[in-house]
PDB file with one MODEL, atoms N, CA, C and O in Angstrom:
MODEL        1
ATOM      1  N   MET A   1    -137.421  24.213  91.474  1.00  0.00           N
ATOM      2  CA  MET A   1    -137.161  25.125  90.385  1.00  0.00           C
ATOM      3  C   MET A   1    -137.394  24.371  89.076  1.00  0.00           C
ATOM      4  O   MET A   1    -137.125  23.174  88.974  1.00  0.00           O
ATOM      5  N   ARG A   2    -137.898  25.096  88.082  1.00  0.00           N
ATOM      6  CA  ARG A   2    -138.137  24.512  86.757  1.00  0.00           C
ATOM      7  C   ARG A   2    -136.973  24.846  85.828  1.00  0.00           C
ATOM      8  O   ARG A   2    -136.298  25.860  86.007  1.00  0.00           O
ATOM      9  N   LEU A   3    -136.746  23.996  84.844  1.00  0.00           N
ATOM     10  CA  LEU A   3    -135.600  24.159  83.953  1.00  0.00           C
ATOM     11  C   LEU A   3    -135.612  25.505  83.228  1.00  0.00           C
ATOM     12  O   LEU A   3    -134.549  26.087  83.012  1.00  0.00           O
ATOM     13  N   HIS A   4    -136.764  26.005  82.855  1.00  0.00           N
ATOM     14  CA  HIS A   4    -136.810  27.273  82.122  1.00  0.00           C
ATOM     15  C   HIS A   4    -136.389  28.467  82.978  1.00  0.00           C
ATOM     16  O   HIS A   4    -136.134  29.547  82.443  1.00  0.00           O
ATOM     17  N   GLN A   5    -136.312  28.290  84.298  1.00  0.00           N
ATOM     18  CA  GLN A   5    -135.923  29.361  85.219  1.00  0.00           C
ATOM     19  C   GLN A   5    -134.420  29.381  85.516  1.00  0.00           C
ATOM     20  O   GLN A   5    -133.932  30.308  86.162  1.00  0.00           O
ATOM     21  N   VAL A   6    -133.699  28.387  85.059  1.00  0.00           N
ATOM     22  CA  VAL A   6    -132.275  28.244  85.370  1.00  0.00           C
ATOM     23  C   VAL A   6    -131.455  29.227  84.526  1.00  0.00           C
ATOM     24  O   VAL A   6    -131.668  29.329  83.318  1.00  0.00           O
ATOM     25  N   PRO A   7    -130.525  29.948  85.153  1.00  0.00           N
ATOM     26  CA  PRO A   7    -129.685  30.883  84.384  1.00  0.00           C
ATOM     27  C   PRO A   7    -128.692  30.158  83.479  1.00  0.00           C
ATOM     28  O   PRO A   7    -128.313  29.015  83.737  1.00  0.00           O
ATOM     29  N   ILE A   8    -128.284  30.839  82.424  1.00  0.00           N
ATOM     30  CA  ILE A   8    -127.311  30.302  81.480  1.00  0.00           C
ATOM     31  C   ILE A   8    -125.990  30.024  82.200  1.00  0.00           C
ATOM     32  O   ILE A   8    -125.529  30.831  83.007  1.00  0.00           O
ATOM     33  N   GLY A   9    -125.390  28.870  81.896  1.00  0.00           N
ATOM     34  CA  GLY A   9    -124.117  28.483  82.491  1.00  0.00           C
ATOM     35  C   GLY A   9    -124.257  27.648  83.756  1.00  0.00           C
ATOM     36  O   GLY A   9    -123.260  27.143  84.273  1.00  0.00           O
ATOM     37  N   GLN A  10    -125.462  27.497  84.257  1.00  0.00           N
ATOM     38  CA  GLN A  10    -125.694  26.761  85.506  1.00  0.00           C
ATOM     39  C   GLN A  10    -125.884  25.274  85.233  1.00  0.00           C
ATOM     40  O   GLN A  10    -126.543  24.897  84.264  1.00  0.00           O
ATOM     41  N   LYS A  11    -125.307  24.431  86.085  1.00  0.00           N
ATOM     42  CA  LYS A  11    -125.529  22.988  86.023  1.00  0.00           C
ATOM     43  C   LYS A  11    -126.621  22.623  87.023  1.00  0.00           C
ATOM     44  O   LYS A  11    -126.686  23.164  88.126  1.00  0.00           O
ATOM     45  N   VAL A  12    -127.476  21.690  86.607  1.00  0.00           N
ATOM     46  CA  VAL A  12    -128.584  21.253  87.456  1.00  0.00           C
ATOM     47  C   VAL A  12    -128.757  19.742  87.346  1.00  0.00           C
ATOM     48  O   VAL A  12    -128.277  19.106  86.408  1.00  0.00           O
ATOM     49  N   LYS A  13    -129.452  19.195  88.324  1.00  0.00           N
ATOM     50  CA  LYS A  13    -129.810  17.775  88.315  1.00  0.00           C
ATOM     51  C   LYS A  13    -131.311  17.671  88.111  1.00  0.00           C
ATOM     52  O   LYS A  13    -132.080  18.360  88.780  1.00  0.00           O
ATOM     53  N   ILE A  14    -131.730  16.816  87.193  1.00  0.00           N
ATOM     54  CA  ILE A  14    -133.156  16.606  86.956  1.00  0.00           C
ATOM     55  C   ILE A  14    -133.735  15.813  88.114  1.00  0.00           C
ATOM     56  O   ILE A  14    -133.213  14.757  88.473  1.00  0.00           O
ATOM     57  N   LEU A  15    -134.821  16.324  88.704  1.00  0.00           N
ATOM     58  CA  LEU A  15    -135.485  15.630  89.804  1.00  0.00           C
ATOM     59  C   LEU A  15    -136.695  14.836  89.330  1.00  0.00           C
ATOM     60  O   LEU A  15    -136.859  13.668  89.683  1.00  0.00           O
ATOM     61  N   GLU A  16    -137.548  15.483  88.519  1.00  0.00           N
ATOM     62  CA  GLU A  16    -138.758  14.799  88.051  1.00  0.00           C
ATOM     63  C   GLU A  16    -139.374  15.555  86.883  1.00  0.00           C
ATOM     64  O   GLU A  16    -138.994  16.685  86.577  1.00  0.00           O
ATOM     65  N   PHE A  17    -140.330  14.904  86.242  1.00  0.00           N
ATOM     66  CA  PHE A  17    -141.097  15.502  85.153  1.00  0.00           C
ATOM     67  C   PHE A  17    -142.524  15.702  85.636  1.00  0.00           C
ATOM     68  O   PHE A  17    -143.121  14.791  86.209  1.00  0.00           O
ATOM     69  N   GLN A  18    -143.073  16.888  85.408  1.00  0.00           N
ATOM     70  CA  GLN A  18    -144.416  17.201  85.873  1.00  0.00           C
ATOM     71  C   GLN A  18    -145.505  16.745  84.907  1.00  0.00           C
ATOM     72  O   GLN A  18    -146.665  16.619  85.300  1.00  0.00           O
ATOM     73  N   HIS A  19    -145.147  16.499  83.662  1.00  0.00           N
ATOM     74  CA  HIS A  19    -146.133  16.099  82.657  1.00  0.00           C
ATOM     75  C   HIS A  19    -145.689  14.784  82.040  1.00  0.00           C
ATOM     76  O   HIS A  19    -144.648  14.734  81.385  1.00  0.00           O
ATOM     77  N   ARG A  20    -146.439  13.741  82.230  1.00  0.00           N
ATOM     78  CA  ARG A  20    -146.058  12.411  81.748  1.00  0.00           C
ATOM     79  C   ARG A  20    -146.029  12.324  80.228  1.00  0.00           C
ATOM     80  O   ARG A  20    -145.349  11.456  79.680  1.00  0.00           O
ATOM     81  N   GLY A  21    -146.755  13.207  79.530  1.00  0.00           N
ATOM     82  CA  GLY A  21    -146.827  13.158  78.072  1.00  0.00           C
ATOM     83  C   GLY A  21    -145.501  13.390  77.383  1.00  0.00           C
ATOM     84  O   GLY A  21    -145.310  12.929  76.258  1.00  0.00           O
ATOM     85  N   ILE A  22    -144.571  14.096  78.024  1.00  0.00           N
ATOM     86  CA  ILE A  22    -143.276  14.381  77.393  1.00  0.00           C
ATOM     87  C   ILE A  22    -142.183  13.417  77.844  1.00  0.00           C
ATOM     88  O   ILE A  22    -141.050  13.498  77.368  1.00  0.00           O
ATOM     89  N   PHE A  23    -142.512  12.509  78.756  1.00  0.00           N
ATOM     90  CA  PHE A  23    -141.501  11.634  79.335  1.00  0.00           C
ATOM     91  C   PHE A  23    -140.760  10.814  78.286  1.00  0.00           C
ATOM     92  O   PHE A  23    -139.532  10.747  78.324  1.00  0.00           O
ATOM     93  N   LEU A  24    -141.468  10.191  77.357  1.00  0.00           N
ATOM     94  CA  LEU A  24    -140.827   9.329  76.362  1.00  0.00           C
ATOM     95  C   LEU A  24    -139.895  10.131  75.458  1.00  0.00           C
ATOM     96  O   LEU A  24    -138.788   9.685  75.155  1.00  0.00           O
ATOM     97  N   LYS A  25    -140.337  11.307  75.029  1.00  0.00           N
ATOM     98  CA  LYS A  25    -139.497  12.147  74.172  1.00  0.00           C
ATOM     99  C   LYS A  25    -138.203  12.526  74.892  1.00  0.00           C
ATOM    100  O   LYS A  25    -137.125  12.469  74.302  1.00  0.00           O
ATOM    101  N   LEU A  26    -138.308  12.913  76.165  1.00  0.00           N
ATOM    102  CA  LEU A  26    -137.131  13.305  76.939  1.00  0.00           C
ATOM    103  C   LEU A  26    -136.235  12.106  77.217  1.00  0.00           C
ATOM    104  O   LEU A  26    -135.011  12.229  77.205  1.00  0.00           O
ATOM    105  N   LEU A  27    -136.828  10.967  77.462  1.00  0.00           N
ATOM    106  CA  LEU A  27    -136.069   9.733  77.668  1.00  0.00           C
ATOM    107  C   LEU A  27    -135.217   9.415  76.442  1.00  0.00           C
ATOM    108  O   LEU A  27    -134.057   9.027  76.580  1.00  0.00           O
ATOM    109  N   GLU A  28    -135.773   9.574  75.260  1.00  0.00           N
ATOM    110  CA  GLU A  28    -135.036   9.309  74.026  1.00  0.00           C
ATOM    111  C   GLU A  28    -133.861  10.266  73.840  1.00  0.00           C
ATOM    112  O   GLU A  28    -132.891   9.928  73.162  1.00  0.00           O
ATOM    113  N   MET A  29    -133.938  11.454  74.436  1.00  0.00           N
ATOM    114  CA  MET A  29    -132.849  12.430  74.347  1.00  0.00           C
ATOM    115  C   MET A  29    -131.839  12.272  75.477  1.00  0.00           C
ATOM    116  O   MET A  29    -130.876  13.035  75.548  1.00  0.00           O
ATOM    117  N   GLY A  30    -132.039  11.293  76.367  1.00  0.00           N
ATOM    118  CA  GLY A  30    -131.112  11.058  77.462  1.00  0.00           C
ATOM    119  C   GLY A  30    -131.415  11.838  78.725  1.00  0.00           C
ATOM    120  O   GLY A  30    -130.593  11.885  79.640  1.00  0.00           O
ATOM    121  N   LEU A  31    -132.586  12.451  78.782  1.00  0.00           N
ATOM    122  CA  LEU A  31    -132.973  13.218  79.970  1.00  0.00           C
ATOM    123  C   LEU A  31    -133.763  12.317  80.916  1.00  0.00           C
ATOM    124  O   LEU A  31    -134.923  11.991  80.668  1.00  0.00           O
ATOM    125  N   LEU A  32    -133.114  11.929  81.989  1.00  0.00           N
ATOM    126  CA  LEU A  32    -133.718  11.059  82.994  1.00  0.00           C
ATOM    127  C   LEU A  32    -133.575  11.706  84.359  1.00  0.00           C
ATOM    128  O   LEU A  32    -132.703  12.554  84.551  1.00  0.00           O
ATOM    129  N   PRO A  33    -134.416  11.322  85.311  1.00  0.00           N
ATOM    130  CA  PRO A  33    -134.197  11.809  86.677  1.00  0.00           C
ATOM    131  C   PRO A  33    -132.781  11.463  87.144  1.00  0.00           C
ATOM    132  O   PRO A  33    -132.261  10.391  86.835  1.00  0.00           O
ATOM    133  N   ASP A  34    -132.171  12.377  87.886  1.00  0.00           N
ATOM    134  CA  ASP A  34    -130.808  12.290  88.418  1.00  0.00           C
ATOM    135  C   ASP A  34    -129.724  12.566  87.376  1.00  0.00           C
ATOM    136  O   ASP A  34    -128.540  12.433  87.683  1.00  0.00           O
ATOM    137  N   THR A  35    -130.096  12.945  86.159  1.00  0.00           N
ATOM    138  CA  THR A  35    -129.128  13.315  85.127  1.00  0.00           C
ATOM    139  C   THR A  35    -128.667  14.747  85.364  1.00  0.00           C
ATOM    140  O   THR A  35    -129.480  15.621  85.663  1.00  0.00           O
ATOM    141  N   ILE A  36    -127.373  14.989  85.232  1.00  0.00           N
ATOM    142  CA  ILE A  36    -126.814  16.337  85.353  1.00  0.00           C
ATOM    143  C   ILE A  36    -126.796  16.965  83.959  1.00  0.00           C
ATOM    144  O   ILE A  36    -126.298  16.367  83.005  1.00  0.00           O
ATOM    145  N   ILE A  37    -127.344  18.175  83.854  1.00  0.00           N
ATOM    146  CA  ILE A  37    -127.356  18.905  82.591  1.00  0.00           C
ATOM    147  C   ILE A  37    -126.863  20.324  82.832  1.00  0.00           C
ATOM    148  O   ILE A  37    -126.848  20.801  83.967  1.00  0.00           O
ATOM    149  N   GLU A  38    -126.461  20.994  81.759  1.00  0.00           N
ATOM    150  CA  GLU A  38    -126.009  22.384  81.851  1.00  0.00           C
ATOM    151  C   GLU A  38    -126.795  23.223  80.860  1.00  0.00           C
ATOM    152  O   GLU A  38    -126.951  22.842  79.699  1.00  0.00           O
ATOM    153  N   VAL A  39    -127.291  24.364  81.315  1.00  0.00           N
ATOM    154  CA  VAL A  39    -127.994  25.297  80.430  1.00  0.00           C
ATOM    155  C   VAL A  39    -126.928  26.100  79.679  1.00  0.00           C
ATOM    156  O   VAL A  39    -126.135  26.819  80.287  1.00  0.00           O
ATOM    157  N   LEU A  40    -126.922  25.967  78.354  1.00  0.00           N
ATOM    158  CA  LEU A  40    -125.908  26.619  77.523  1.00  0.00           C
ATOM    159  C   LEU A  40    -126.374  27.963  76.983  1.00  0.00           C
ATOM    160  O   LEU A  40    -125.559  28.860  76.770  1.00  0.00           O
ATOM    161  N   GLY A  41    -127.654  28.109  76.764  1.00  0.00           N
ATOM    162  CA  GLY A  41    -128.148  29.361  76.212  1.00  0.00           C
ATOM    163  C   GLY A  41    -129.652  29.346  76.049  1.00  0.00           C
ATOM    164  O   GLY A  41    -130.308  28.314  76.187  1.00  0.00           O
ATOM    165  N   LYS A  42    -130.177  30.524  75.752  1.00  0.00           N
ATOM    166  CA  LYS A  42    -131.611  30.689  75.518  1.00  0.00           C
ATOM    167  C   LYS A  42    -131.788  31.655  74.357  1.00  0.00           C
ATOM    168  O   LYS A  42    -131.014  32.599  74.197  1.00  0.00           O
ATOM    169  N   ALA A  43    -132.805  31.413  73.555  1.00  0.00           N
ATOM    170  CA  ALA A  43    -133.137  32.331  72.475  1.00  0.00           C
ATOM    171  C   ALA A  43    -133.617  33.649  73.092  1.00  0.00           C
ATOM    172  O   ALA A  43    -133.955  33.684  74.275  1.00  0.00           O
ATOM    173  N   PRO A  44    -133.651  34.722  72.314  1.00  0.00           N
ATOM    174  CA  PRO A  44    -134.012  36.035  72.858  1.00  0.00           C
ATOM    175  C   PRO A  44    -135.309  36.079  73.669  1.00  0.00           C
ATOM    176  O   PRO A  44    -135.383  36.800  74.664  1.00  0.00           O
ATOM    177  N   LEU A  45    -136.305  35.340  73.273  1.00  0.00           N
ATOM    178  CA  LEU A  45    -137.565  35.325  74.033  1.00  0.00           C
ATOM    179  C   LEU A  45    -137.648  34.132  74.988  1.00  0.00           C
ATOM    180  O   LEU A  45    -138.712  33.847  75.539  1.00  0.00           O
ATOM    181  N   GLY A  46    -136.523  33.435  75.182  1.00  0.00           N
ATOM    182  CA  GLY A  46    -136.485  32.312  76.116  1.00  0.00           C
ATOM    183  C   GLY A  46    -136.969  31.000  75.527  1.00  0.00           C
ATOM    184  O   GLY A  46    -137.165  30.035  76.267  1.00  0.00           O
ATOM    185  N   ASP A  47    -137.168  30.936  74.225  1.00  0.00           N
ATOM    186  CA  ASP A  47    -137.690  29.733  73.598  1.00  0.00           C
ATOM    187  C   ASP A  47    -137.047  29.573  72.231  1.00  0.00           C
ATOM    188  O   ASP A  47    -137.300  30.404  71.358  1.00  0.00           O
ATOM    189  N   PRO A  48    -136.228  28.551  71.992  1.00  0.00           N
ATOM    190  CA  PRO A  48    -135.931  27.394  72.822  1.00  0.00           C
ATOM    191  C   PRO A  48    -134.797  27.642  73.815  1.00  0.00           C
ATOM    192  O   PRO A  48    -134.169  28.700  73.844  1.00  0.00           O
ATOM    193  N   ILE A  49    -134.571  26.607  74.629  1.00  0.00           N
ATOM    194  CA  ILE A  49    -133.499  26.594  75.623  1.00  0.00           C
ATOM    195  C   ILE A  49    -132.495  25.533  75.179  1.00  0.00           C
ATOM    196  O   ILE A  49    -132.877  24.413  74.838  1.00  0.00           O
ATOM    197  N   TYR A  50    -131.222  25.887  75.184  1.00  0.00           N
ATOM    198  CA  TYR A  50    -130.175  24.975  74.742  1.00  0.00           C
ATOM    199  C   TYR A  50    -129.470  24.392  75.957  1.00  0.00           C
ATOM    200  O   TYR A  50    -129.032  25.126  76.844  1.00  0.00           O
ATOM    201  N   ILE A  51    -129.362  23.056  75.991  1.00  0.00           N
ATOM    202  CA  ILE A  51    -128.729  22.391  77.128  1.00  0.00           C
ATOM    203  C   ILE A  51    -127.697  21.379  76.631  1.00  0.00           C
ATOM    204  O   ILE A  51    -127.712  20.965  75.472  1.00  0.00           O
ATOM    205  N   ALA A  52    -126.810  20.997  77.535  1.00  0.00           N
ATOM    206  CA  ALA A  52    -125.848  19.922  77.272  1.00  0.00           C
ATOM    207  C   ALA A  52    -126.188  18.769  78.198  1.00  0.00           C
ATOM    208  O   ALA A  52    -126.342  18.951  79.406  1.00  0.00           O
ATOM    209  N   VAL A  53    -126.303  17.579  77.621  1.00  0.00           N
ATOM    210  CA  VAL A  53    -126.575  16.372  78.397  1.00  0.00           C
ATOM    211  C   VAL A  53    -125.725  15.242  77.816  1.00  0.00           C
ATOM    212  O   VAL A  53    -125.840  14.921  76.633  1.00  0.00           O
ATOM    213  N   HIS A  54    -124.878  14.643  78.642  1.00  0.00           N
ATOM    214  CA  HIS A  54    -124.011  13.538  78.202  1.00  0.00           C
ATOM    215  C   HIS A  54    -123.243  13.884  76.929  1.00  0.00           C
ATOM    216  O   HIS A  54    -123.257  13.095  75.984  1.00  0.00           O
ATOM    217  N   GLN A  55    -122.590  15.006  76.875  1.00  0.00           N
ATOM    218  CA  GLN A  55    -121.777  15.450  75.740  1.00  0.00           C
ATOM    219  C   GLN A  55    -122.584  15.629  74.457  1.00  0.00           C
ATOM    220  O   GLN A  55    -122.033  15.573  73.358  1.00  0.00           O
ATOM    221  N   THR A  56    -123.886  15.844  74.600  1.00  0.00           N
ATOM    222  CA  THR A  56    -124.781  16.087  73.475  1.00  0.00           C
ATOM    223  C   THR A  56    -125.493  17.406  73.706  1.00  0.00           C
ATOM    224  O   THR A  56    -125.852  17.733  74.838  1.00  0.00           O
ATOM    225  N   PHE A  57    -125.698  18.163  72.642  1.00  0.00           N
ATOM    226  CA  PHE A  57    -126.410  19.425  72.739  1.00  0.00           C
ATOM    227  C   PHE A  57    -127.855  19.231  72.311  1.00  0.00           C
ATOM    228  O   PHE A  57    -128.128  18.631  71.272  1.00  0.00           O
ATOM    229  N   VAL A  58    -128.782  19.745  73.121  1.00  0.00           N
ATOM    230  CA  VAL A  58    -130.210  19.551  72.888  1.00  0.00           C
ATOM    231  C   VAL A  58    -130.915  20.898  72.999  1.00  0.00           C
ATOM    232  O   VAL A  58    -130.582  21.714  73.858  1.00  0.00           O
ATOM    233  N   ALA A  59    -131.885  21.121  72.129  1.00  0.00           N
ATOM    234  CA  ALA A  59    -132.741  22.303  72.224  1.00  0.00           C
ATOM    235  C   ALA A  59    -134.123  21.847  72.679  1.00  0.00           C
ATOM    236  O   ALA A  59    -134.716  20.941  72.093  1.00  0.00           O
ATOM    237  N   LEU A  60    -134.622  22.481  73.721  1.00  0.00           N
ATOM    238  CA  LEU A  60    -135.952  22.166  74.254  1.00  0.00           C
ATOM    239  C   LEU A  60    -136.865  23.371  74.116  1.00  0.00           C
ATOM    240  O   LEU A  60    -136.433  24.512  74.274  1.00  0.00           O
ATOM    241  N   ARG A  61    -138.119  23.110  73.823  1.00  0.00           N
ATOM    242  CA  ARG A  61    -139.111  24.177  73.852  1.00  0.00           C
ATOM    243  C   ARG A  61    -139.294  24.636  75.293  1.00  0.00           C
ATOM    244  O   ARG A  61    -139.121  23.859  76.232  1.00  0.00           O
ATOM    245  N   LYS A  62    -139.640  25.890  75.450  1.00  0.00           N
ATOM    246  CA  LYS A  62    -139.884  26.415  76.789  1.00  0.00           C
ATOM    247  C   LYS A  62    -141.023  25.646  77.459  1.00  0.00           C
ATOM    248  O   LYS A  62    -140.978  25.403  78.665  1.00  0.00           O
ATOM    249  N   SER A  63    -142.034  25.264  76.694  1.00  0.00           N
ATOM    250  CA  SER A  63    -143.165  24.513  77.254  1.00  0.00           C
ATOM    251  C   SER A  63    -142.726  23.155  77.796  1.00  0.00           C
ATOM    252  O   SER A  63    -143.318  22.650  78.750  1.00  0.00           O
ATOM    253  N   GLU A  64    -141.691  22.559  77.195  1.00  0.00           N
ATOM    254  CA  GLU A  64    -141.155  21.297  77.711  1.00  0.00           C
ATOM    255  C   GLU A  64    -140.325  21.552  78.963  1.00  0.00           C
ATOM    256  O   GLU A  64    -140.427  20.819  79.946  1.00  0.00           O
ATOM    257  N   ALA A  65    -139.500  22.600  78.917  1.00  0.00           N
ATOM    258  CA  ALA A  65    -138.636  22.929  80.060  1.00  0.00           C
ATOM    259  C   ALA A  65    -139.442  23.309  81.293  1.00  0.00           C
ATOM    260  O   ALA A  65    -138.976  23.113  82.416  1.00  0.00           O
ATOM    261  N   GLN A  66    -140.631  23.844  81.107  1.00  0.00           N
ATOM    262  CA  GLN A  66    -141.481  24.213  82.237  1.00  0.00           C
ATOM    263  C   GLN A  66    -141.958  22.991  83.015  1.00  0.00           C
ATOM    264  O   GLN A  66    -142.373  23.118  84.167  1.00  0.00           O
ATOM    265  N   ASN A  67    -141.906  21.817  82.406  1.00  0.00           N
ATOM    266  CA  ASN A  67    -142.362  20.594  83.047  1.00  0.00           C
ATOM    267  C   ASN A  67    -141.239  19.759  83.648  1.00  0.00           C
ATOM    268  O   ASN A  67    -141.472  18.641  84.107  1.00  0.00           O
ATOM    269  N   ILE A  68    -140.011  20.302  83.646  1.00  0.00           N
ATOM    270  CA  ILE A  68    -138.868  19.571  84.199  1.00  0.00           C
ATOM    271  C   ILE A  68    -138.441  20.248  85.494  1.00  0.00           C
ATOM    272  O   ILE A  68    -138.015  21.403  85.488  1.00  0.00           O
ATOM    273  N   VAL A  69    -138.556  19.528  86.598  1.00  0.00           N
ATOM    274  CA  VAL A  69    -138.163  20.047  87.911  1.00  0.00           C
ATOM    275  C   VAL A  69    -136.698  19.696  88.134  1.00  0.00           C
ATOM    276  O   VAL A  69    -136.297  18.542  87.988  1.00  0.00           O
ATOM    277  N   VAL A  70    -135.903  20.704  88.489  1.00  0.00           N
ATOM    278  CA  VAL A  70    -134.462  20.511  88.647  1.00  0.00           C
ATOM    279  C   VAL A  70    -133.967  21.071  89.980  1.00  0.00           C
ATOM    280  O   VAL A  70    -134.665  21.823  90.660  1.00  0.00           O
ATOM    281  N   GLN A  71    -132.751  20.683  90.328  1.00  0.00           N
ATOM    282  CA  GLN A  71    -132.070  21.192  91.529  1.00  0.00           C
ATOM    283  C   GLN A  71    -130.721  21.719  91.100  1.00  0.00           C
ATOM    284  O   GLN A  71    -129.983  21.040  90.386  1.00  0.00           O
ATOM    285  N   ILE A  72    -130.392  22.919  91.527  1.00  0.00           N
ATOM    286  CA  ILE A  72    -129.115  23.526  91.157  1.00  0.00           C
ATOM    287  C   ILE A  72    -127.967  22.783  91.823  1.00  0.00           C
ATOM    288  O   ILE A  72    -128.042  22.432  93.000  1.00  0.00           O
ATOM    289  N   ILE A  73    -126.902  22.546  91.058  1.00  0.00           N
ATOM    290  CA  ILE A  73    -125.691  21.903  91.557  1.00  0.00           C
ATOM    291  C   ILE A  73    -124.752  23.024  92.021  1.00  0.00           C
ATOM    292  O   ILE A  73    -124.398  23.913  91.247  1.00  0.00           O
ATOM    293  N   VAL A  74    -124.367  22.965  93.268  1.00  0.00           N
ATOM    294  CA  VAL A  74    -123.501  24.029  93.828  1.00  0.00           C
ATOM    295  C   VAL A  74    -122.050  23.677  93.635  1.00  0.00           C
ATOM    296  O   VAL A  74    -121.171  24.439  94.036  1.00  0.00           O
TER     297      VAL A  74
ENDMDL
END
């Protein structure tokens, strides 16, 4: 599942990044494989997506979220 497909309020674990070009930017924001994040909200058209990572709030473009493969935490 990709991050942009995750419903609001759901916690997920990052598995991998599909596009290497965004890796450094996401790394600087604390988004690494095996990191647990929570989807907090989405703008009306789904762009941007608001997430919580390590007690920090981050807004990601939908195009960035489409390249993040995640697993839902049950």
